[in-house]
FIMARNU-282379 format. One line per 4 residues: number of its first residue (from 1); their letters; for each residue x, y, z of N, C-alpha, C. Coordinates in steps of 0.02 Angstrom, whole numbers, plus 32768, in hexadecimal, padded with zeros to 4 digits. Example, Ala and Ser with C-alpha at 12.3 -4.5 7.8 and 13.67 -1.06 7.14 Angstrom:
<sites>
1	as	8294,7EE4,8186,8267,7F1F,8186,8294,7F5B,8186 ~ 8282,7F90,8162,82AC,7FCB,8165,8285,8002,818A $
</sites>
This chain:
<sites>
1	mkrt	3AE5,4D5A,581A,3AC2,4D6E,5856,3ACE,4DB8,5864 ~ 3B0C,4DCC,585C,3B1E,4E11,5868,3AFC,4E3E,5835 ~ 3AF9,4E25,57F7,3ADA,4E4C,57C1,3A8F,4E53,57CE ~ 3A6E,4E1F,57E6,3A27,4E21,57F5,3A18,4E53,582C $
5	acll	3A42,4E53,585F,3A39,4E81,5897,3A3F,4EC9,587F ~ 3A6F,4ED6,5853,3A79,4F1A,5838,3A3C,4F2F,580F ~ 3A20,4F01,57E6,39E6,4F11,57BE,39A9,4F20,57EA ~ 39A1,4EF8,581F,3969,4F04,584D,3970,4F48,5870 $
9	laaa	39AC,4F58,5882,39BA,4F98,58A4,39AC,4FD2,5875 ~ 39C1,4FCB,5835,39B6,5000,5804,396B,5007,57F6 ~ 3947,4FD0,57F2,38FF,4FD3,57E6,38DB,4FF5,5820 ~ 38EF,4FE5,585D,38D1,5004,5897,38DE,504F,5898 $
13	fllg	391A,5062,5884,392C,50A9,5882,3902,50CD,584E ~ 38F9,50B0,5814,38D2,50CF,57DF,3888,50D5,57F4 ~ 386E,50A2,5814,3829,50A6,582B,3820,50DC,5860 ~ 3852,50E5,588A,384E,5118,58BE,3854,515E,58A2 $
17	ctap	3874,5167,586A,387F,51A9,584E,3848,51C0,581F ~ 381D,5194,580D,37E8,51A8,57DE,37B6,51D4,5801 ~ 3795,5202,57DD,3764,522F,57F9,3727,5209,580E ~ 3709,521B,5846,36CD,51F8,585C,3693,5206,582D $
21	avpe	3668,51D8,5829,362E,51E0,57FD,3600,5216,581A ~ 35DD,523A,57EE,35AE,526D,5803,3574,524A,5827 ~ 3562,5261,5862,352D,523F,5886,34EB,5243,5860 ~ 34C7,520F,5863,3488,520B,5840,3450,521C,5871 $
25	vqid	3427,524C,585F,33EF,5261,5889,33B2,5239,5875 ~ 3395,5219,58A6,3359,51F2,5898,331F,5212,58BD ~ 32E8,5218,589B,32AC,5236,58B9,3282,51FE,58D5 ~ 326C,5209,5911,3240,51D8,5932,31FE,51D7,590C $
29	praa	31E9,519E,58F5,31AA,519B,58CF,316E,51B1,58F8 ~ 3171,51AD,593A,3138,51C3,5963,312F,520E,595E ~ 3168,5234,5959,3164,527D,5953,3147,5290,5910 ~ 3158,526C,58DC,313E,527C,589A,30F3,526E,5898 $
33	atgt	30DB,523D,58BE,3094,522B,58BD,3069,5260,58E0 ~ 3084,5287,5910,305C,52B8,5934,3050,52F6,590B ~ 307B,5304,58DA,3074,5340,58B2,308C,537F,58D4 ~ 30AC,5379,590E,30C6,53B3,5931,3106,53CB,5910 $
37	plse	310C,540B,5900,3149,5423,58E0,3185,5418,590F ~ 31BE,540A,58F1,31FA,53FB,5918,3214,5438,593D ~ 3206,5474,5924,3220,54B0,5944,31FD,54C1,5986 ~ 31C1,54A4,5990,319D,54B2,59CD,31B3,5482,5A04 $
41	ptgi	31C5,549C,5A40,31D7,5470,5A76,319D,5444,5A8A ~ 31AC,5407,5A9C,3179,53D6,5AAE,3153,53EE,5AEC ~ 3111,53EC,5AE9,30E9,53FC,5B23,30D8,5445,5B2B ~ 30F5,5473,5B03,30E7,54BA,5B0A,30C6,54D2,5ACA $
45	pves	3087,54E4,5ACA,3066,54FC,5A8D,3086,553C,5A75 ~ 3085,5546,5A34,30A5,5580,5A15,3087,55C0,5A2F ~ 3044,55C3,5A37,3025,5601,5A4C,303A,5616,5A92 ~ 3045,55E5,5AC0,3059,55F7,5B04,30A2,560C,5B05 $
49	atqe	30CA,55F5,5AD6,3110,5607,5AD5,3119,564E,5ABE ~ 30E9,566A,5A99,30F1,56AE,5A7E,30CC,56E1,5AA8 ~ 30AB,56CD,5ADD,3087,56FD,5B07,30B8,5729,5B2B ~ 309F,5764,5B40,30C8,5793,5B67,30DB,5772,5BA9 $
53	pvll	311A,577C,5BBE,312D,575F,5BFF,3109,5781,5C38 ~ 30FA,575B,5C6B,30D9,5775,5CA6,310E,578E,5CD5 ~ 3109,57CD,5CE9,313A,57EA,5D18,3125,57DA,5D5F ~ 3154,57BF,5D84,3147,57B0,5DC9,315D,57EB,5DF3 $
57	teap	3134,57FF,5E21,3146,5837,5E4C,3154,581C,5E92 ~ 3180,583F,5EB4,3190,582A,5EF8,3158,583E,5F27 ~ 314E,5815,5F59,311C,5826,5F8B,3133,5864,5FB0 ~ 3105,588F,5FC2,3119,58CB,5FE6,313A,58B9,6028 $
61	vset	3170,58DC,6036,3194,58CF,6074,3178,58FE,60A9 ~ 3161,58E0,60DD,3147,590A,6114,3181,5919,6143 ~ 318B,5958,614E,31C1,596C,617A,31AA,5967,61C2 ~ 31D0,5942,61E9,31C0,593B,622F,31E0,5974,6255 $
65	papt	31BA,599B,6277,31D9,59D3,629A,3206,59BA,62D2 ~ 323C,59DE,62DC,326A,59CC,6311,3248,59D7,6354 ~ 3251,59AA,6382,3231,59B4,63C3,324D,59F1,63E5 ~ 3222,5A19,6400,3238,5A57,6420,3253,5A49,6466 $
69	dapa	3238,5A18,6486,3250,5A07,64C9,3271,59C2,64C8 ~ 32AB,59BD,64A8,32CE,597D,64A5,32E5,596B,64EB ~ 32DF,592C,64FD,32F4,5919,6541,333F,5920,6548 ~ 3354,593B,657F,339C,5943,658C,33BA,58FE,6598 $
73	serl	33FA,58F9,6586,341D,58B9,6590,3420,58A9,65DB ~ 3418,586B,65EA,341B,5856,6630,3463,5850,6648 ~ 3491,5849,6619,34D7,5840,662C,34F7,5883,663E ~ 3514,5886,6678,3532,58C4,6690,356A,58DA,6661 $
77	sdrv	3594,58AD,664B,35CC,58C1,6620,35B2,58E0,65DF ~ 357C,58C6,65C3,3560,58E3,6586,3547,592A,6592 ~ 3528,5936,65CB,350F,5979,65DA,3548,59AA,65E4 ~ 357C,5995,6605,35B6,59C1,6610,35D9,59D0,65CE $
81	iaaw	35E3,599D,65A5,3604,59A7,6564,35DA,59D6,6539 ~ 3598,59CE,653B,356C,59FA,6514,3573,5A43,652B ~ 3578,5A4E,656C,3580,5A92,6587,35C4,5AAF,6572 ~ 35F8,5A86,6576,363B,5A9E,6561,363D,5AAC,6516 $
85	teag	361D,5A81,64EF,361D,5A8B,64A7,35F7,5ACA,6495 ~ 35BD,5AD5,64B4,3594,5B10,64A5,35BA,5B50,64B6 ~ 35E1,5B4E,64EB,3608,5B89,64FF,3648,5B91,64D6 ~ 3659,5B5F,64AD,3694,5B64,6482,36D5,5B4E,64A2 $
89	ylsd	36D2,5B30,64DC,3710,5B1C,64FE,3732,5AE0,64DE ~ 370D,5ABA,64B6,372A,5A7D,6497,3739,5A87,644D ~ 3737,5AC6,6436,373F,5AD2,63ED,3784,5ABD,63D4 ~ 37B7,5AC2,63FD,37FA,5AAE,63E8,380F,5A6C,6407 $
93	mary	37DE,5A44,641A,37ED,5A05,643B,37CC,59CB,6415 ~ 37E9,5990,641C,37CE,5954,63FB,37BD,5921,6431 ~ 3787,58FB,6424,3770,58CB,6456,379D,588D,6457 ~ 37AC,5877,6493,37D1,5839,649C,37A4,57FD,648E $
97	seld	37C0,57C9,6472,379B,578A,646C,37A2,5765,64AF ~ 377B,5731,64B8,3780,5709,64F5,37C6,56EC,64FD ~ 37E3,56D7,64C4,3826,56BB,64C5,385A,56EF,64D9 ~ 3852,572E,64C1,387F,5764,64D5,387D,576F,6520 $
101	lldl	3841,5770,653C,383A,577B,6584,385C,5743,65AC ~ 3857,5707,6593,3877,56CE,65B4,38C3,56D3,65AE ~ 38DB,56E3,6572,3924,56E7,6567,3944,5721,658D ~ 3925,575C,658A,3944,5798,65A5,393B,57A0,65F0 $
105	ygid	3902,578B,660A,38F4,5797,6651,38EA,5757,6679 ~ 38DF,571F,6657,38CD,56E2,667A,3884,56DF,668C ~ 385B,5708,666B,3814,570C,667B,37ED,56DD,664D ~ 37CA,56AE,666C,37A0,567F,6648,3758,5698,664D $
109	lsrc	373E,56B2,6615,36FB,56CF,6615,36C5,569B,6624 ~ 36D3,565C,6619,36A0,5629,6628,3693,5624,6673 ~ 36BF,563F,669B,36B5,5640,66E4,3691,5680,66FB ~ 3683,56AD,66CC,3664,56ED,66DC,361A,56EC,66C9 $
113	isga	35F4,5717,66E9,35AE,5720,66D6,35AC,5748,6694 ~ 35D5,577B,6691,35DD,57A2,6653,3620,57C4,6656 ~ 3637,57DB,661D,3678,57FC,661C,368C,5813,65D7 ~ 36B4,5847,65D5,36CF,5860,6596,370E,5887,65A5 $
117	gyad	373A,5887,6574,3778,58AC,657B,378B,58CE,653A ~ 37A8,590A,6540,37BD,5931,6505,3806,5946,650F ~ 3829,594B,64D6,386F,5961,64D8,387A,5997,64A4 ~ 38AD,59BE,64B0,38C0,59F5,6484,38CC,59DC,643D $
121	avgy	38AB,59FA,640C,38B4,59E5,63C7,38E5,5A12,63A2 ~ 38F5,5A4C,63BF,3924,5A7A,639E,3965,5A83,63C6 ~ 3966,5A69,6401,39A2,5A6D,642B,39AA,5A2C,6450 ~ 39C5,5A30,648D,39D1,59F2,64B3,39C2,59FB,64FD $
125	tnea	39A4,5A33,6511,399B,5A41,6558,3954,5A33,6571 ~ 3922,5A4B,654D,38DE,5A4B,6567,38BF,5A05,6566 ~ 389C,59F6,659D,3879,59B6,65A5,383B,59C3,65D0 ~ 3807,599D,65C3,37CB,59A2,65EC,37AA,595E,65F0 $
129	lvle	379C,5948,662D,377B,5907,6638,3743,5910,666A ~ 370C,58EF,665D,36D5,58EB,668D,36C0,58A2,6691 ~ 36C0,5887,66CD,36B3,5840,66D8,3681,5839,6710 ~ 3655,5807,6709,3624,57F9,673D,3629,57AE,674C $
133	ange	3632,579E,678C,363A,5758,67A0,3621,574F,67E7 ~ 3621,5711,67FE,360F,5707,6844,3647,5720,6870 ~ 363B,5725,68B1,366A,5745,68DF,36B1,572B,68DD ~ 36BB,56E9,68E2,36FF,56CD,68E2,3723,56D8,689F $
137	take	36FF,56CD,6869,371D,56D7,6827,372E,5721,681D ~ 3703,574D,6836,3710,5795,6830,3751,57A8,6854 ~ 375D,578B,688E,379B,5798,68B2,37D8,5781,688A ~ 37D3,5746,686A,3809,572D,6840,3816,575B,6805 $
141	lesl	37E0,5773,67E6,37E7,57A1,67AD,3809,57E1,67C2 ~ 37F6,57FC,67FB,3815,5839,6814,3860,582E,681F ~ 3872,57F6,683A,38B8,57E6,6846,38DF,57E1,6804 ~ 38C1,57C0,67D1,38E2,57BA,6790,38ED,57FF,6770 $
145	ldeh	38BC,582A,6775,38C2,586D,6757,38F2,5899,677E ~ 38F5,5890,67C0,3926,58B5,67E8,396D,58A2,67D4 ~ 3979,5861,67CA,39BB,584B,67B3,39CB,5867,676D ~ 3999,5869,6743,39A2,5885,6700,39B6,58CE,6703 $
149	lktm	3996,58F6,672E,39A7,593D,6734,39ED,5946,674F ~ 3A02,591D,677E,3A46,5921,6798,3A79,5912,6762 ~ 3A6A,58E0,6738,3A97,58CF,6700,3A9C,5909,66D0 ~ 3A63,592A,66C1,3A63,5964,6694,3A8D,599C,66B1 $
153	enqf	3A85,59A9,66F2,3AAC,59DF,6712,3AF7,59D1,670B ~ 3B0C,5995,671A,3B54,5983,6715,3B6C,598A,66CD ~ 3B43,5977,669E,3B56,597A,6658,3B5F,59C2,6641 ~ 3B2E,59ED,6650,3B31,5A32,6638,3B62,5A5D,665F $
157	rsyd	3B72,5A4A,669C,3BA0,5A71,66C6,3BE3,5A7A,66A3 ~ 3BF9,5A48,667D,3C3B,5A4B,665F,3C3E,5A72,661E ~ 3C06,5A7C,65FC,3C0C,5A9D,65BA,3BD4,5ACB,65A6 ~ 3B9B,5ACF,65C9,3B64,5AF9,65B2,3B43,5B1B,65EE $
161	peal	3B5D,5B56,6602,3B41,5B78,663D,3AF8,5B8E,6634 ~ 3AE4,5BA0,65F7,3A9E,5BB5,65EB,3A6E,5B7A,65F5 ~ 3A80,5B40,65DA,3A57,5B05,65E4,3A56,5AF1,662E ~ 3A8E,5AFA,6650,3A92,5AE9,6697,3A60,5B13,66BF $
165	kive	3A5A,5B54,66AE,3A2A,5B80,66D2,39E3,5B65,66C9 ~ 39D2,5B4F,668D,398F,5B35,6680,3983,5AF5,66A8 ~ 39B5,5ACA,66AA,39AD,5A8A,66CF,39A9,5A98,671A ~ 39D0,5AC7,6733,39CE,5AD6,677A,398B,5AF4,6790 $
169	sail	3968,5B14,6761,3926,5B30,6773,38ED,5B02,675D ~ 38FD,5AC4,674D,38CA,5A94,6738,3899,5A86,6771 ~ 385F,5A71,675E,382B,5A60,678F,3823,5A14,678F ~ 3828,59F7,67CB,381A,59B0,67D5,37ED,59AC,6811 $
173	lreg	37B0,5993,6808,3784,598D,6841,375B,594D,683B ~ 3746,5935,6875,3719,58FC,6879,36E1,5910,68A7 ~ 36A5,590D,688E,3669,591B,68B6,363C,58DE,68B1 ~ 363B,58B8,68E7,3615,587A,68E6,3633,584B,68B2 $
177	gvvl	360B,5837,6881,3625,580A,684D,363B,582E,680E ~ 363E,5870,680F,3652,5897,67D4,369A,58AE,67DD ~ 36C3,58A0,67AA,3709,58B6,67AA,3713,58E3,676D ~ 3732,591C,6779,373C,594E,6745,3785,5963,6744 $
181	mivs	37A3,5964,6709,37E7,597F,6701,37E5,59AF,66C6 ~ 37FD,59EC,66D2,37FF,5A1F,669D,3844,5A3E,669C ~ 3867,5A37,6665,38A8,5A57,665B,389D,5A86,661F ~ 3893,5AC6,662F,3882,5AF6,65FB,3888,5B3D,6616 $
185	pdae	3897,5B6E,65EC,3895,5BB3,6602,384E,5BC7,6617 ~ 381C,5BA3,65FE,37D6,5BB1,660F,37BC,5B82,6646 ~ 37E8,5B69,6670,37D4,5B36,66A1,379D,5B4F,66CF ~ 37A2,5B8D,66E8,3770,5BA7,6716,372C,5BAD,66F5 $
189	emle	372C,5BC6,66B7,36ED,5BCD,6692,36CE,5B89,6682 ~ 36F9,5B58,6672,36E0,5B14,6664,36C2,5AF6,66A4 ~ 36E0,5B05,66DD,36C5,5AED,671D,3680,5B0C,6729 ~ 3679,5B4C,671A,3637,5B6D,6722,3603,5B4C,66F5 $
193	afrt	3616,5B3D,66B7,35E7,5B1B,6689,35D5,5AD6,66A3 ~ 3605,5AB5,66C1,35F9,5A73,66DF,35C6,5A7A,6718 ~ 35CC,5AAE,6740,359F,5AB9,6778,3557,5AC6,6760 ~ 354F,5AE1,6725,350B,5AF0,670D,34E4,5AB1,66FC $
197	vtp	3506,5A7A,66EF,34E3,5A3C,66DB,34E3,5A07,6712 ~ 3507,5A13,6748,3508,59E1,677E,34D6,59F6,67B3 ~ 34B5,59C6,67D2,3482,59D6,6805,34A2,59F4,6844 $
</sites>
């Protein structure tokens, strides 16, 4: 029994090690009956395969002229930010995300009509916020920003007198539902730019 098992194992091994047979190619008798040469792809006549390729051209692109009188944004914060950007006051500043405004100031933009905030991108002193909200929310926003300015003053008083001067001359105002805070050496000029876009 043991000998038979060994012989079967050896036979299986030998069968597994032998080279596979060369595959046999069979031609479909239907293809031979049509008389079509094997080198020609089925369904494509030889003459059409050798024709010059047709070049496809792109459709002409019509340039739409930019509107000359684009409608101004209805959002006050967008108009103020555009004025500040055009004047170059935000060139060294980065825009706050909604989450940043919530984390740093406690300001929830979903409670505002519009709003945007920028912070110093090359230092740590300059900040600019413009917010538009209903009357009660505007009062809350002013209070939050007033507390923020007091915290900045206390912080800079101990180690950065130059930054303290900028914070002490910061602008914080509320006019109706608009709240503005500017901490910048250009605070007065930014306020003037703000005035040019507010009614």
